N, C-alpha and C positions, 0 to 999 in steps of 0.2 A: 504494500500500500504506500502511496506517496501523499505528502501533504505540504502545504505552504509553510515556510518558516521565515522569520525576519532575517535578512542578510546580516551575517556576523561582522562583515567588514565596514558597512556604512550604517549599521543599526537601523535599517529601514528607511533611511533618508533618500536613498537612490543616488546620492552623490557624496563625495568626500570633499574635494575642491573642484573636481570634474566628475563626470559620470563614473560611478563605481564599476570596476571591471568584473567583480564577482557576480553581481546581480544585474549588470548591464543597465543600471539606472532605474530599475523597477522597484527596488527596496525590499524584495523578497525573492526566495528561490525554493525550488522543489527539493525535498530530501526524502529518501526512502526510510521508512520506519517499520518495525515489527511490533504488533500489539497482540496480546493474548485476549481472546474473546470467549466468554462463557456463553454457550448456547443453551437456553433453558430446555428442560425436558418437555416434550409434547408440543414444541413450537411447530408451526405449519407454514407452508408456502404462502408468501405474501405478508407475513408478519415481520416486524422490525426489531432489531436489537440496537439500542442506543448507547453509545459510549460518550458520556458527558465530558466536555472539555478536550476531546481528542480529535476534533475536526480542524479545518483550516482557520487561519487567523481572521479575526474580525477586522472591520475597517480601522479600528483604533490601533491595530497591530500589536496589541498587548494580550488580549484575551483570545481564547480559541472557542470556536463553536462546537457543536456536537457532531460526532460521526454517526451516521445512521446507516445501518447495514440491513439491506433487504434480503430476507432468507428465501431460498428455494430448496425444498426438500425433494431429493430424488428417491424413486422407488428402489427397494432392495429385492433381489430375487428370492431371498429366504425369509426375511422379516417383513411382516405386514403391519400396517397401522390400523 
C-alpha cells in the first residue's frame, strides 16, 4: 500500500530556496508502507474495514485521514459460509 507523506527535505513547503528536488515542489511524496489489518470474523463482501489515522495527509499536512478498505470475500472450494 502507498500513501502520501510530507516531504522530509522541505517539510511540505514545496521549496527550500528553489523548488525542492525531493518532492519536485509538490510538498509531499509517495512512500510504501506495510500495515497489519485485522479482518473481523463473519465480514462479507462489500463491507469496510476502517483504519483511523492511516490514510493520506489532510490539507493541513499534519493530520492523516482514515484508510478505508473495501472487503471482497472469495468462495472457498471446501469451506462454505
